[in-house]
C-alpha positions in Angstrom: 23.3 -0.2 -32.7 20.1 1.6 -33.7 18.3 0.5 -30.5 21.2 1.8 -28.4 21.2 5.1 -30.4 17.4 5.4 -29.9 17.6 4.7 -26.2 20.3 7.2 -25.7 18.3 9.8 -27.7 15.3 9.2 -25.5 17.5 9.4 -22.4 18.7 12.8 -23.5 15.2 14.1 -24.4 13.9 13.1 -20.9 16.1 15.8 -19.2 18.3 15.8 -16.2 15.9 13.8 -14.1 16.7 10.8 -16.3 20.1 10.5 -14.4 18.6 9.7 -11.0 16.0 7.5 -12.7 18.9 5.6 -14.3 20.5 5.2 -10.9 17.2 4.0 -9.5 16.9 1.3 -12.2 20.4 0.1 -11.5 19.7 0.1 -7.8 16.5 -2.0 -8.3 18.4 -4.4 -10.6 21.1 -4.9 -8.0 18.6 -5.5 -5.2 16.7 -8.0 -7.4 19.8 -10.0 -8.2 21.1 -10.0 -4.6 17.7 -10.9 -3.1 17.1 -13.6 -5.6 20.4 -15.3 -4.8 19.8 -14.9 -1.1 16.2 -16.3 -1.1 17.3 -19.2 -3.3 20.1 -20.0 -0.8 17.6 -19.9 2.1 15.1 -22.2 0.5 14.9 -25.6 2.1 13.5 -28.9 1.0 11.2 -29.3 4.0 9.7 -32.7 3.2 13.1 -34.1 2.4 14.6 -32.6 5.6 11.9 -33.9 7.8 12.1 -37.4 6.2 15.9 -37.5 6.8 15.4 -36.5 10.5 12.7 -39.0 11.2 15.0 -42.1 11.6 17.8 -40.5 13.7 15.3 -38.8 16.0 13.4 -42.1 16.4 16.5 -43.9 17.5 17.8 -41.0 19.6 20.8 -40.4 17.3 21.0 -36.6 17.9 24.5 -36.3 16.4 23.3 -37.7 13.1 20.2 -35.4 13.1 22.5 -32.4 13.7 24.8 -33.5 10.9 21.7 -33.7 8.6 20.7 -30.2 9.4 24.2 -28.8 9.0 24.5 -30.4 5.5 21.1 -29.1 4.5 20.7 -25.5 3.4 18.0 -22.9 4.0 16.3 -21.2 6.9 14.2 -24.3 7.8 17.3 -26.3 8.4 18.7 -23.5 10.5 15.6 -23.6 12.7 15.9 -27.4 13.1 19.6 -27.1 13.9 18.9 -24.5 16.6 16.5 -27.0 18.3 18.7 -30.0 18.0 21.8 -28.3 19.4 19.8 -27.8 22.6 18.8 -31.5 22.9 19.9 -31.6 26.6 17.5 -28.8 27.7 13.8 -28.7 28.2 11.2 -28.3 25.5 10.5 -24.7 26.4 14.2 -23.7 25.8 14.1 -25.6 22.4 10.9 -23.7 21.4 12.5 -20.3 22.3 15.7 -21.2 20.4 13.6 -22.0 17.3 11.6 -18.8 17.6 14.7 -16.7 18.0 16.3 -18.3 14.9 13.2 -18.0 12.9 12.8 -14.3 13.8 16.4 -13.6 12.9 16.0 -15.4 9.6 12.8 -13.5 8.8 14.4 -10.2 9.6 17.3 -11.0 7.2 14.8 -12.1 4.5 13.0 -8.7 4.8 16.2 -6.8 4.5 16.4 -4.4 1.5 12.8 -5.0 0.5 12.0 -1.6 2.0 14.3 -0.1 -0.6 12.1 -1.4 -3.3 9.1 0.2 -1.7 11.1 3.5 -1.6 11.8 3.3 -5.3 8.2 2.5 -6.1 7.2 5.8 -4.6 10.3 7.8 -5.7 10.5 6.9 -9.4 7.1 8.2 -10.5 7.7 11.4 -8.6 11.0 11.9 -10.3 9.3 11.2 -13.7 6.6 13.7 -12.9 9.1 16.3 -11.9 10.9 15.8 -15.2 7.7 16.2 -17.1 6.7 19.3 -15.3 10.1 20.9 -15.9 9.9 19.8 -19.6 6.5 21.3 -20.0 7.6 24.6 -18.5 10.4 24.7 -21.0 8.1 23.7 -23.9 5.6 26.5 -23.2 8.4 29.0 -23.4 8.0 28.5 -27.1 5.1 30.8 -26.9 7.5 33.6 -26.5 9.4 32.7 -29.7 8.6 33.4 -33.3 5.4 32.3 -34.9 5.0 29.6 -37.5 5.7 26.6 -35.1 2.3 25.3 -34.2 3.5 21.9 -33.2 6.5 23.0 -31.2 4.7 23.0 -27.9 3.0 19.6 -28.5 6.4 18.1 -29.5 8.1 19.5 -26.5 5.4 18.1 -24.2 5.7 14.7 -25.9 9.4 14.7 -25.2 8.8 15.8 -21.6 6.5 12.8 -21.0 9.4 10.5 -21.6 10.5 11.2 -18.0 7.1 10.1 -16.6 7.1 7.0 -18.7 10.6 6.1 -17.5 9.7 6.7 -13.9 6.6 4.5 -14.2 8.6 1.7 -15.8 11.1 1.7 -13.0 8.4 1.8 -10.4 6.5 -1.1 -12.0 9.6 -3.3 -12.1 10.3 -2.5 -8.4 6.7 -3.2 -7.4 6.6 -6.5 -9.2 9.9 -7.5 -7.6 8.7 -6.5 -4.2 5.5 -8.5 -4.6 7.5 -11.5 -5.7 9.9 -11.4 -2.8 7.1 -10.7 -0.3 5.4 -13.9 -1.5 8.7 -15.8 -1.2 9.2 -14.4 2.3 5.7 -15.7 3.4 6.5 -19.1 1.9 9.9 -19.4 3.7 8.3 -18.3 7.0 5.7 -21.0 6.5 8.5 -23.5 5.9 10.1 -22.6 9.2 6.8 -22.8 11.1 6.1 -26.2 9.5 9.6 -27.5 10.4 9.3 -26.3 14.0 6.0 -27.9 14.5 7.0 -31.3 13.1 10.4 -31.2 14.8 8.8 -30.6 18.2 6.4 -33.4 17.6 9.4 -35.7 16.8 11.3 -34.7 19.9 8.2 -35.3 22.0 7.9 -38.7 20.4 4.4 -37.9 19.0 3.1 -39.6 15.9 2.9 -37.2 12.9 2.3 -37.2 9.2 4.7 -35.2 7.1 3.4 -33.4 3.9 
């Protein structure tokens, strides 16, 4: 209870700008939770997927290969499925189908990450605005009665709460953006690896899976 009381007290001392900062923090938390679940659902076991596709493609059992991709999860499996569903067409059509699917998946993976970038820029500015407003109010103490030498310093200290809060929100958003950007690169690499190996299987070339 003491922690909650102290947090609420700091929130009040930070000024009105703490309200949009609170919304920013909730917004960032929501995006982090949603993107984490989405990225986790789009993650594929690429070595396992390619291993399961090797036998049916070697024997020409396309229906079994398609069933394997439909049972698997993730963007890599979706790329493989796009290729296998066009088994009766030429290799160029298969390549274009995989490129289109990979591009669409990458676009969906990048979705909402720009909001994190926006918060990284906005939150410190809101914190700075709150600090400036607080300092203006603090220096108005100079027009009051004498005998309060620490009034200005105390007011400035309270005003800095807004800056600290804005920086905390921005740091969390920046870390989250860096993490998801790294995950995005990994999933794109998984799709590229799957496309390369699958095309080699369809052509009947000898390959080594990782």
